[in-house]
C-alpha positions, -999 to +999 in steps of 0.1 A: -291+691+619-271+685+654-291+658+661-288+640+628-249+640+627-248+633+664-271+603+661-251+589+632-222+591+652-235+574+682-245+544+660-208+545+645-193+548+679-217+519+695-204+494+669-170+504+666-162+504+703-173+470+709-156+457+677-122+478+690-124+461+727-130+426+709-104+430+685-081+443+716-091+416+739-082+387+708-048+405+701-039+403+736-053+368+739-032+356+710+000+372+726-005+356+757-012+323+740+020+325+718+041+337+751+028+306+771+031+282+741+063+291+729+082+314+753+100+326+722+106+364+716+116+354+678+079+340+677+066+372+691+089+393+667+075+374+636+040+379+646+043+417+652+062+418+619+031+399+604+006+422+620+024+458+611+043+453+579+014+448+553-003+477+566+029+498+567+032+488+531+002+490+514-012+519+536-003+549+512-013+533+483-046+520+500-055+556+503-054+564+466-081+536+462-107+545+496-108+582+478-122+567+448-144+540+466-176+541+485-162+547+521-191+529+539-187+497+518-151+501+524-153+498+559-180+472+558-161+451+536-127+457+555-144+447+588-159+414+571-125+403+558-110+411+587-135+386+608-133+362+578-095+358+583-105+356+623-127+327+617-102+307+596-079+310+623-106+297+647-113+267+624-079+261+623-074+257+660-107+234+662-091+211+639-060+209+661-035+227+636-011+253+657+009+261+628+027+293+638+032+300+595-005+299+592-013+320+623+012+348+607-003+344+572-038+351+588-025+381+611-010+396+579-042+393+560-061+411+588-034+440+585-041+442+550-081+449+560-070+474+588-054+492+563-080+502+545-106+502+575-092+531+594-081+554+567-120+550+553-133+558+587-111+589+593-118+601+558-158+596+561-156+618+596-153+652+578-182+641+554-207+634+583-200+662+612-196+701+611-165+712+609-164+729+642-171+695+657-138+676+640-117+684+670-145+674+697-153+641+675-112+633+673-110+640+710-141+612+717-122+586+690-091+591+712-112+583+746-126+553+728-093+538+719-076+543+751-104+527+771-100+499+744-065+494+750-073+494+787-102+471+789-093+450+760-062+434+776-083+428+808-109+411+789-082+392+766-067+378+799-103+365+813-113+348+780-080+332+774-084+319+811-118+307+807-116+293+769-097+276+743-079+303+718-103+290+691-132+302+711-118+334+721-112+343+685-150+341+682-154+374+701-135+390+674-161+381+649-189+390+672-173+424+674-170+429+636-208+420+633-219+449+658-196+474+638-210+462+603-244+466+616-241+499+631-229+510+596-258+495+579-283+522+593-260+552+586-258+571+554-222+584+546-219+606+515-188+604+494-170+636+482-172+643+446-145+622+425-117+645+409-116+634+370-084+610+372-073+585+346-075+549+363-042+543+347-026+571+368-032+558+402+001+539+413+019+571+394+001+595+414+008+577+448+048+579+438+044+614+430+025+620+465+050+603+483+079+624+466+063+654+478+061+644+511+095+634+513+105+672+498+085+686+524+104+665+550+137+677+536+127+712+529+134+723+571+165+707+587+146+704+620+119+685+608+145+662+589+164+655+622+134+652+641+123+625+619+155+606+618+157+605+658+120+593+657+124+566+631+157+551+654+136+556+687+109+538+667+132+510+657+138+504+695+107+511+709+084+486+688+108+454+695+104+464+733+068+465+733+068+433+717+088+418+745+068+430+776+049+398+778+080+380+780+097+400+805+065+397+827+068+362+822+106+349+823+119+375+843+093+388+869+079+349+871+041+365+864+015+347+844-018+358+825-030+382+855+004+399+855+007+403+818-024+418+814-021+441+843+012+454+825-007+460+792-039+478+811-014+501+831+006+513+800-031+521+787-038+541+818-002+560+814-013+571+778-046+584+793-026+602+823+001+616+797-031+627+770-052+644+799-020+662+811-016+678+776-051+685+773-053+704+808-018+721+811-007+743+784+030+744+792+052+773+782+085+748+775+089+745+736+074+709+721+107+698+707+122+700+743+091+678+758+099+654+728+136+652+736+130+649+775+101+622+766+127+601+746+152+601+775+123+592+804+110+565+781+142+548+775+152+552+811+117+533+820+129+503+794+162+503+810+154+501+846+130+478+842+155+452+828+180+460+857+153+455+883+153+421+907+128+396+898+106+402+929+103+441+918+070+434+898+052+466+912+081+489+905+078+473+868+043+482+868+047+519+882+076+525+855+053+510+828+025+537+838+055+563+833+065+550+801+030+551+789+024+587+797+059+598+784+048+577+750+013+597+750+031+632+755+057+623+731+033+616+704+011+647+710+036+669+706+053+651+677+020+654+660+014+693+669+050+703+655+041+687+621+008+702+620+026+738+628+056+734+606+043+714+576+020+730+545-016+716+556-023+705+519+009+682+521+004+670+559-015+639+550+015+626+529+037+634+554+022+615+581+014+585+559+050+587+545+063+587+581+046+559+593+058+536+563+094+547+567+095+544+605+077+511+607+095+495+579+131+496+592+117+485+627+108+452+613+144+445+609+146+457+646+117+431+659+134+403+636+168+408+651+157+415+685+136+383+686+170+364+679+189+386+703+166+384+728+163+344+729+200+344+730+212+374+757+178+374+773+151+399+774+159+420+804+193+426+784+176+435+756+155+460+775+186+476+792+205+484+757+173+494+735+161+518+764+197+531+768+198+540+730+164+557+734+177+579+760+208+586+739+186+599+711+168+623+737+203+638+748+219+640+715+187+657+704+196+686+727+229+691+708+214+691+673+212+732+665+188+730+637+163+705+657+161+731+686+152+759+666+118+741+659+089+764+675+112+795+680+095+811+650 
């Protein structure tokens, strides 16, 4: 039995690892191309909105259908759909058409495919492995994603330097082929479907979302943690999109420097995750969350203040920021797992993702306009200061500071 499930995951991981690295490389190559070709923060903001918004909107609804469909086929068709969108983008470049609107549309459609793929993958894992191995599998998945976030940008920078953007996009299709092929050799059972009238699907989704909202508002501490996290995400997401432009415009970097910054952010996240896994701190998790808000905000603000010849210090600050983000995420998830009813936890997480991302789209849109008019570095300073301020006022919110005292 042990050899059977391990062999299945070895096949799945092999395909997914290649697919994740190729997707990460292509995504970063697109960012480099947009940054160099347009030099516009607003263009990068629109691209980020196109890549995130569809997934945030349809994510909770997609879960309802994923639970009813064959999960293996869902993953295969999702990968194939994303690859098809990428192929259309590549064909568009080959024909000499560099329409930004078409790129936004394709990025949005790729996001739709991702909205079905990742939840189907997560939902399939418990059907393949013993319960006592789920934490171990989750850890390996995290390592694969972290390595992809480090190796992908490096590969993307190399590819965009060697090939045209149209040829670079083909690597994403190759990765999808590996992922689909690996799934073909694995049998994934599906859970028994609960008797449910198809006409009630959407009503059930809205009911589940309402239950998640009620669960969050049941505890004032959790409510404030969500509010502060949403405000911070409103600022963090635009800053993450502007990193390439800060490297290009303020520190006078190029493709190599842009890839370095993406890589060291991933290294920082690995360091932060490793520290959380090795050290068992006695400090309460909510205190860690507040401190990480302050630290992350300071790394952004100081990065905007640095002189143009301080790229090395900018790199160090990016590592610290990645570590702070990783430590924050780990403690945020742990508090939700400790405080929320397990039967409602999935709905709470999906609701938070949608509620946090959708307002951030407004932040992205306005930040693109602001950054193009006042400068990327000043945008970093302002948004970083807001994030740090969130961490400071969190210490003065009594109900929030009660979390974890039970």
